[in-house]
Structure formats: C-alpha cells, structure tokens
C-alpha positions as CSV (number, residue, x, y, z in Angstrom):
1,X,-13.4,2.8,16.6
2,X,-15.6,0.2,14.5
3,X,-15.2,-0.4,11.0
4,X,-16.5,-2.9,8.3
5,X,-15.3,-3.6,4.8
6,X,-17.7,-4.1,2.1
7,X,-18.1,-4.7,-1.7
8,X,-16.3,-6.5,-4.2
9,X,-14.9,-6.1,-6.6
10,X,-14.7,-2.3,-5.9
11,X,-14.5,-2.1,-1.8
12,X,-15.7,0.3,1.0
13,X,-14.3,0.5,4.1
14,X,-16.6,2.3,6.8
15,X,-15.5,3.8,9.6
16,X,-17.3,4.6,12.9
17,X,-16.1,7.0,15.1
18,X,-16.9,8.6,18.2
19,X,-16.4,11.9,19.2
20,X,-13.0,12.9,19.1
21,X,-11.7,10.4,17.0
22,X,-9.6,11.1,13.8
23,X,-9.1,9.7,10.5
24,X,-6.1,10.6,7.9
25,X,-6.3,10.1,4.4
26,X,-4.9,10.3,1.5
27,X,-6.0,13.6,-0.9
28,X,-9.7,12.6,-2.2
29,X,-9.8,8.9,-0.6
30,X,-13.4,9.8,1.2
31,X,-15.9,8.5,-0.6
32,X,-19.1,9.5,2.3
33,X,-19.4,11.0,5.3
34,X,-21.8,11.8,7.8
35,X,-22.1,15.5,7.9
36,X,-20.5,16.2,11.9
37,X,-17.5,15.0,10.6
38,X,-14.9,18.1,10.0
39,X,-11.6,18.2,7.9
40,X,-8.3,20.2,7.4
41,X,-5.8,19.9,5.2
42,X,-2.3,19.4,6.5
43,X,0.9,18.8,5.2
44,X,3.2,18.0,8.2
45,X,6.6,19.7,7.2
46,X,8.4,19.9,3.8
47,X,10.6,16.8,4.7
48,X,7.4,14.4,4.8
49,X,5.5,16.4,2.7
50,X,8.3,15.6,-0.4
51,X,8.9,11.8,1.6
52,X,4.9,11.0,0.6
53,X,5.2,12.3,-2.9
54,X,8.3,10.3,-3.3
55,X,6.2,7.3,-2.5
56,X,3.2,8.0,-4.6
57,X,1.2,10.1,-2.5
58,X,-0.2,13.4,-2.4
59,X,2.0,16.0,-0.2
60,X,-1.3,16.8,2.2
61,X,-3.2,14.5,4.0
62,X,-6.7,15.4,5.4
63,X,-7.2,14.9,8.8
64,X,-11.1,14.3,10.0
65,X,-12.5,14.6,13.4
66,X,-15.9,13.1,14.3
67,X,-17.9,16.2,16.3
68,X,-19.8,13.7,18.4
69,X,-20.2,10.1,16.9
70,X,-19.6,10.0,13.2
71,X,-19.1,7.9,10.1
72,X,-17.0,8.2,7.5
73,X,-16.3,5.5,4.3
74,X,-13.7,5.3,1.9
75,X,-13.5,3.3,-1.5
76,X,-11.0,1.4,-2.9
77,X,-9.6,3.4,-6.8
78,X,-9.5,-0.1,-8.5
79,X,-10.7,-3.5,-9.0
80,X,-9.5,-5.6,-5.3
81,X,-9.6,-5.7,-1.8
82,X,-8.6,-3.3,1.3
83,X,-6.4,-4.8,3.8
84,X,-6.5,-3.9,7.8
85,X,-3.4,-3.6,9.3
86,X,-3.3,-3.3,13.1
87,X,-0.2,-0.9,13.5
88,X,1.8,-0.6,16.7
89,X,5.4,0.2,18.1
90,X,7.3,-2.4,17.2
91,X,5.1,-3.4,14.3
92,X,5.7,-1.3,11.1
93,X,4.6,-2.4,7.9
94,X,5.5,-1.2,4.7
95,X,3.4,-1.2,1.3
96,X,3.6,-0.6,-2.0
97,X,3.3,3.2,-3.4
98,X,0.2,4.4,-3.5
99,X,-1.2,1.5,-1.6
100,X,-2.2,3.6,1.8
101,X,-5.9,4.5,1.8
102,X,-6.4,6.1,5.2
103,X,-5.8,5.2,9.1
104,X,-6.3,6.7,12.7
105,X,-4.6,9.9,13.2
106,X,-2.2,8.1,15.4
107,X,-0.9,5.9,12.8
108,X,2.5,7.5,10.4
109,X,3.2,7.4,6.9
110,X,6.8,8.6,6.0
111,X,9.0,6.8,2.9
112,X,10.8,4.0,2.8
113,X,14.1,3.2,1.2
114,X,15.5,-0.1,-0.6
115,X,19.1,-1.0,1.3
116,X,19.9,-1.9,-1.5
117,X,18.9,0.8,-4.5
118,X,18.4,-2.4,-7.6
119,X,15.9,-4.0,-5.1
120,X,14.1,-1.4,-6.1
121,X,15.8,-0.1,-10.2
122,X,14.8,-3.7,-11.3
123,X,12.9,-5.3,-8.7
124,X,9.6,-3.8,-9.6
125,X,8.4,-2.4,-6.3
126,X,9.9,1.0,-7.0
127,X,12.9,2.0,-4.9
128,X,10.9,3.9,-2.5
129,X,7.6,2.3,-0.3
130,X,6.0,3.1,2.1
131,X,6.5,2.6,6.2
132,X,3.1,2.5,8.5
133,X,4.0,2.8,11.7
134,X,3.1,4.7,15.4
135,X,-0.4,3.0,17.1
136,X,-3.6,2.7,15.3
137,X,-5.7,0.7,12.4
138,X,-4.4,1.7,9.2
139,X,-6.2,0.8,5.7
140,X,-4.4,-0.4,2.6
141,X,-5.4,-1.2,-1.0
142,X,-4.3,-4.2,-2.8
143,X,-4.6,-4.9,-6.5
144,X,-6.8,-8.0,-7.0
145,X,-7.5,-10.5,-4.2
146,X,-4.6,-10.7,-1.4
147,X,-2.4,-14.2,-0.4
148,X,-0.8,-13.8,2.4
149,X,2.6,-15.8,3.5
150,X,4.6,-16.1,7.1
151,X,8.0,-16.2,6.2
152,X,10.3,-17.9,9.0
153,X,13.7,-16.4,9.6
154,X,15.9,-16.9,6.6
155,X,12.7,-18.3,4.9
156,X,12.3,-16.9,0.7
157,X,10.3,-16.0,-1.2
158,X,10.6,-15.0,-5.5
159,X,8.0,-13.1,-6.7
160,X,7.2,-11.6,-10.3
161,X,7.8,-8.0,-11.1
162,X,4.9,-5.9,-8.8
163,X,2.8,-8.8,-7.1
164,X,4.7,-7.9,-3.5
165,X,2.1,-5.7,-2.0
166,X,3.1,-5.4,2.0
167,X,5.5,-6.8,4.9
168,X,6.3,-6.5,7.6
169,X,9.2,-4.4,7.7
170,X,10.9,-7.2,9.5
171,X,11.4,-8.5,6.0
172,X,13.9,-8.1,3.5
173,X,13.8,-7.8,-0.1
174,X,16.4,-7.9,-2.6
175,X,16.7,-8.9,-6.6
176,X,17.6,-12.4,-9.0
177,X,18.1,-12.5,-12.4
178,X,16.2,-14.9,-14.4
179,X,19.1,-17.4,-15.2
180,X,19.5,-18.0,-18.9
181,X,19.5,-15.9,-22.0
182,X,16.6,-17.8,-23.7
183,X,14.7,-17.5,-20.0
184,X,14.8,-13.8,-20.4
185,X,14.2,-12.9,-23.9
186,X,11.5,-15.3,-24.4
187,X,10.0,-16.7,-21.4
188,X,7.9,-13.8,-21.0
189,X,9.3,-13.1,-17.2
190,X,11.8,-10.3,-17.4
191,X,15.4,-10.1,-16.7
192,X,14.4,-9.9,-12.7
193,X,12.7,-11.2,-10.1
194,X,12.1,-9.7,-6.2
195,X,13.6,-11.8,-3.7
196,X,12.0,-11.5,0.1
197,X,13.2,-13.2,2.7
198,X,12.0,-13.1,6.3
199,X,11.4,-13.4,9.3
200,X,7.9,-11.9,8.5
201,X,4.4,-11.6,6.8
202,X,4.0,-10.9,3.9
203,X,0.8,-9.9,1.3
204,X,0.8,-11.0,-2.3
205,X,-1.9,-9.2,-4.9
206,X,-3.4,-11.2,-7.5
207,X,-3.3,-8.4,-9.9
208,X,-1.1,-5.8,-10.3
209,X,-2.3,-2.8,-11.9
210,X,0.8,-2.7,-13.8
211,X,0.1,-5.7,-15.5
212,X,-3.4,-4.4,-16.1
213,X,-2.1,-1.6,-17.9
214,X,0.1,-3.6,-20.1
215,X,-2.6,-6.2,-20.8
216,X,-4.8,-2.8,-22.5
217,X,-2.2,-0.7,-23.9
218,X,-2.2,-3.2,-27.8
219,X,-6.2,-2.4,-27.8
220,X,-5.6,1.5,-26.9
221,X,-5.8,3.6,-30.2
222,X,-3.0,5.7,-30.3
223,X,-2.9,8.8,-32.1
C-alpha cells in the first residue's frame, strides 16, 4: 500500500491499494474513494465491540476491499495532524481515545487499561486508551501539531492534562500532584500532571480538543 498525507490544518490521508488489499476504519471516517472499493461493516465479537466503545470508538468498524487497484481517503475531524505508524509484532502503540482513524486490515484495535487507575481518572488521558497491535500501517489523528520525544530507560516527561497523544507500549504512565495549595488553586494548571516514563517514544499534541472546548465555553450562550 502507498499513501500520502495532504492538507493543513485539516489533513487527509489518501491510500492507494492494490487489488485485494483491505483497510479498516471507524464509522464515518471515509471521505472519498474510487468506485471499485467494496465496504463491509463488522463487529468482530461482543468483547471487541464493547472494548472499542469504552475506548472512544464506534462499536462497529468498516472494512474496505479494493476490487482491482483502488484509492480511498480518510480526513481528519479536527484541525491537526495525521500521523502514520508502522505497527509490527513487538511494536505496539497506545493512542488517545478517539485517536484511531484508519489502518490496514492486519492491524488490531483493542482496549488498553492503565495499570494504575489513578493515571486515568486524574491524569486526563482516560482510564481506557487504545492499543494498536498486529501488522501494517495505521493512521492516527493528532490535535494540533505534534512534537516527538525519545525517552531513554527511566527518563521522564511531565505533561499537562490532555497533551499526550500516543506512546510506545514500552512506556509507563503515572500521575503526580501539583505541589502547593496556591499552585493548585491559583496556578490554572489543575491538581495533577501526567508523567510518562521511558523507554520509548511519545507523541505530544499542541492543541488538545478539550482545551479548545474550554476556551470556547465562555463564549457559547446558554439557555
């Protein structure tokens, strides 16, 4: 499969498939395609369907198969970036809720539970995230631009709520409290930060959609 990512600030990934190649995607993510693409909606079992629901995706996935050489495009739903990940055995990636856009059919989308519930309830990333495993290319939506860091063993990065977009599955996540009552109440940074510990790569987003919603809330009239 060949692909190209085009456009800013609302990008699209265009995938060029050879006959018989397949793509899976969340419901409603397809933007345009050649007429020889065949769609099939699938659930993959009750357990997987429920897991996808809790991880922020629809319970059903759409599978597209190319009957002859074909083309299919998947557009971002929010201003930001589309990041390609090459998934392989031992190279799983954990992404934020609702981050999955599309992937080759060999990629498995499953639920990822934090080892420590506090990292989800207070860290701002959600108790449940998404794990991408298996084999193939996967495409993930990032809010805003993306900054990448390679963390060595034991090396840490402290992030404000919502800024962690993805991480290698070798990384560990925990939370830390903001020190000092004044800092908590008056600092505007909340009570907790997310701490990611290497080894592994992390992808940090510059404009979490939750922050955008918070900025717009005062300007939206309530009835």
